[in-house]
C-alpha positions as a Markdown table, in Angstrom:
| # | Residue | x | y | z |
|---|---|---|---|---|
| 1 | Unk | 24.2 | 9.2 | 19.9 |
| 2 | Unk | 24.3 | 7.7 | 16.3 |
| 3 | Unk | 21.3 | 8.2 | 13.8 |
| 4 | Unk | 20.3 | 4.6 | 14.1 |
| 5 | Unk | 19.8 | 4.8 | 17.9 |
| 6 | Unk | 17.6 | 8.0 | 17.4 |
| 7 | Unk | 15.4 | 6.5 | 14.7 |
| 8 | Unk | 15.0 | 3.0 | 16.1 |
| 9 | Unk | 12.1 | 3.5 | 18.5 |
| 10 | Unk | 9.9 | 5.8 | 16.2 |
| 11 | Unk | 10.6 | 3.2 | 13.4 |
| 12 | Unk | 9.5 | 0.3 | 16.0 |
| 13 | Unk | 6.4 | 2.5 | 16.9 |
| 14 | Unk | 5.5 | 3.1 | 13.0 |
| 15 | Unk | 5.9 | -0.6 | 12.3 |
| 16 | Unk | 3.5 | -1.7 | 15.2 |
| 17 | Unk | 0.9 | 0.6 | 13.6 |
| 18 | Unk | 1.5 | -1.0 | 10.2 |
| 19 | Unk | 1.1 | -4.5 | 11.5 |
| 20 | Unk | -2.0 | -3.4 | 13.4 |
| 21 | Unk | -3.5 | -2.2 | 10.1 |
| 22 | Unk | -6.1 | -4.9 | 9.3 |
| 23 | Unk | -6.0 | -3.9 | 5.6 |
| 24 | Unk | -2.4 | -4.5 | 5.4 |
| 25 | Unk | -1.4 | -7.3 | 7.8 |
| 26 | Unk | -2.3 | -10.9 | 7.5 |
| 27 | Unk | -2.3 | -13.3 | 10.5 |
| 28 | Unk | 0.0 | -16.5 | 9.8 |
| 29 | Unk | 1.3 | -19.5 | 11.7 |
| 30 | Unk | 4.9 | -19.7 | 11.8 |
| 31 | Unk | 6.1 | -23.4 | 12.1 |
| 32 | Unk | 9.6 | -23.6 | 13.5 |
| 33 | Unk | 11.4 | -26.8 | 12.7 |
| 34 | Unk | 12.0 | -29.0 | 15.7 |
| 35 | Unk | 13.6 | -32.0 | 14.3 |
| 36 | Unk | 12.6 | -35.3 | 12.9 |
| 37 | Unk | 10.1 | -37.4 | 14.6 |
| 38 | Unk | 10.1 | -40.9 | 15.2 |
| 39 | Unk | 10.1 | -43.4 | 12.2 |
| 40 | Unk | 6.4 | -43.8 | 11.1 |
| 41 | Unk | 6.1 | -47.3 | 9.7 |
| 42 | Unk | 2.9 | -46.2 | 7.6 |
| 43 | Unk | 4.7 | -43.3 | 6.0 |
| 44 | Unk | 8.0 | -45.1 | 5.6 |
| 45 | Unk | 10.0 | -42.3 | 7.0 |
| 46 | Unk | 10.5 | -40.3 | 10.1 |
| 47 | Unk | 8.5 | -37.1 | 9.5 |
| 48 | Unk | 9.7 | -33.5 | 10.4 |
| 49 | Unk | 8.2 | -32.1 | 13.7 |
| 50 | Unk | 7.5 | -28.4 | 14.2 |
| 51 | Unk | 6.6 | -26.0 | 17.0 |
| 52 | Unk | 3.7 | -23.8 | 15.9 |
| 53 | Unk | 3.4 | -20.2 | 16.7 |
| 54 | Unk | 0.1 | -19.0 | 16.0 |
| 55 | Unk | -1.5 | -15.5 | 15.4 |
| 56 | Unk | 1.6 | -13.8 | 14.0 |
| 57 | Unk | 1.1 | -10.8 | 12.3 |
| 58 | Unk | 2.7 | -10.4 | 8.8 |
| 59 | Unk | 2.8 | -7.9 | 5.9 |
| 60 | Unk | 2.9 | -10.1 | 2.8 |
| 61 | Unk | 4.7 | -8.6 | -0.1 |
| 62 | Unk | 6.3 | -9.6 | -3.5 |
| 63 | Unk | 9.7 | -8.8 | -4.8 |
| 64 | Unk | 10.0 | -6.7 | -7.9 |
| 65 | Unk | 12.9 | -7.0 | -10.3 |
| 66 | Unk | 14.4 | -3.8 | -8.5 |
| 67 | Unk | 14.2 | -5.1 | -5.0 |
| 68 | Unk | 15.3 | -8.7 | -6.0 |
| 69 | Unk | 18.4 | -7.1 | -7.4 |
| 70 | Unk | 19.0 | -5.0 | -4.3 |
| 71 | Unk | 18.6 | -8.1 | -2.0 |
| 72 | Unk | 21.6 | -9.6 | -0.4 |
| 73 | Unk | 19.7 | -12.9 | -0.6 |
| 74 | Unk | 19.3 | -15.3 | -3.6 |
| 75 | Unk | 15.7 | -14.0 | -4.6 |
| 76 | Unk | 13.8 | -13.5 | -7.8 |
| 77 | Unk | 11.3 | -11.1 | -9.0 |
| 78 | Unk | 8.0 | -12.4 | -7.9 |
| 79 | Unk | 9.2 | -14.1 | -4.8 |
| 80 | Unk | 6.8 | -13.5 | -1.9 |
| 81 | Unk | 8.2 | -11.9 | 1.2 |
| 82 | Unk | 6.7 | -11.8 | 4.7 |
| 83 | Unk | 7.7 | -9.1 | 7.0 |
| 84 | Unk | 7.4 | -9.8 | 10.6 |
| 85 | Unk | 8.3 | -7.7 | 13.7 |
| 86 | Unk | 11.5 | -9.2 | 15.2 |
| 87 | Unk | 10.0 | -9.5 | 18.8 |
| 88 | Unk | 7.2 | -11.5 | 17.4 |
| 89 | Unk | 9.5 | -14.2 | 16.0 |
| 90 | Unk | 10.9 | -17.3 | 17.6 |
| 91 | Unk | 14.8 | -17.5 | 18.3 |
| 92 | Unk | 16.7 | -19.7 | 16.0 |
| 93 | Unk | 14.6 | -19.4 | 12.7 |
| 94 | Unk | 16.0 | -21.4 | 10.0 |
| 95 | Unk | 15.4 | -22.4 | 6.3 |
| 96 | Unk | 13.7 | -25.6 | 7.6 |
| 97 | Unk | 10.8 | -23.7 | 9.1 |
| 98 | Unk | 7.3 | -23.1 | 7.2 |
| 99 | Unk | 4.8 | -20.4 | 7.1 |
| 100 | Unk | 1.1 | -21.3 | 7.0 |
| 101 | Unk | -0.6 | -18.4 | 5.2 |
| 102 | Unk | -4.1 | -17.0 | 5.8 |
| 103 | Unk | -5.5 | -19.5 | 3.2 |
| 104 | Unk | -3.8 | -22.7 | 5.1 |
| 105 | Unk | -1.1 | -23.0 | 2.5 |
| 106 | Unk | 2.4 | -24.1 | 3.9 |
| 107 | Unk | 5.0 | -22.2 | 2.4 |
| 108 | Unk | 8.8 | -23.0 | 2.4 |
| 109 | Unk | 11.4 | -20.6 | 3.1 |
| 110 | Unk | 14.3 | -19.6 | 0.8 |
| 111 | Unk | 15.7 | -16.6 | 2.7 |
| 112 | Unk | 15.6 | -15.0 | 6.3 |
| 113 | Unk | 17.0 | -11.4 | 6.6 |
| 114 | Unk | 17.2 | -9.6 | 10.0 |
| 115 | Unk | 16.8 | -6.0 | 9.4 |
| 116 | Unk | 18.6 | -4.2 | 12.2 |
| 117 | Unk | 16.6 | -6.2 | 15.0 |
| 118 | Unk | 13.6 | -4.3 | 14.0 |
| 119 | Unk | 11.9 | -6.5 | 11.4 |
| 120 | Unk | 12.7 | -9.9 | 9.8 |
| 121 | Unk | 12.0 | -10.4 | 6.2 |
| 122 | Unk | 11.0 | -14.0 | 5.2 |
| 123 | Unk | 11.4 | -14.7 | 1.6 |
| 124 | Unk | 9.2 | -17.7 | 0.2 |
| 125 | Unk | 10.7 | -20.7 | -1.9 |
| 126 | Unk | 9.6 | -20.5 | -5.7 |
| 127 | Unk | 9.5 | -17.4 | -7.7 |
| 128 | Unk | 6.0 | -16.5 | -9.0 |
| 129 | Unk | 6.2 | -15.0 | -12.6 |
| 130 | Unk | 5.1 | -11.3 | -12.9 |
| 131 | Unk | 4.3 | -9.9 | -16.3 |
| 132 | Unk | 6.7 | -7.2 | -17.3 |
| 133 | Unk | 9.3 | -8.0 | -14.7 |
| 134 | Unk | 7.3 | -6.5 | -11.7 |
| 135 | Unk | 9.0 | -3.1 | -11.5 |
């Protein structure tokens, strides 16, 4: 048995405990892009439609200079990251999806990284500046 198979179950168990921590985890709505709706004459365009997944637990982090450099995605220091448990997330996630944070802000997605089918890291669009490079 490989090392990963031996640590996968305890890692998932530890992550469940982290996501259950009310001081660490936040509750968000994940809006999965469904396509364009019908043309709305008052808007002058066909609005995007979404399927909402409510009460999703996330751990909200911010990329540091070091983590941005190590990332396989195009992220910058200051970009926010939402970590999710894989089993909580919908199939077919895309960069057209949105996250509604605990304050009701809709946040666009710049990158989605599946971490060994244990967790999913979702990086938000738009870097926030961090004094000193965020190390």
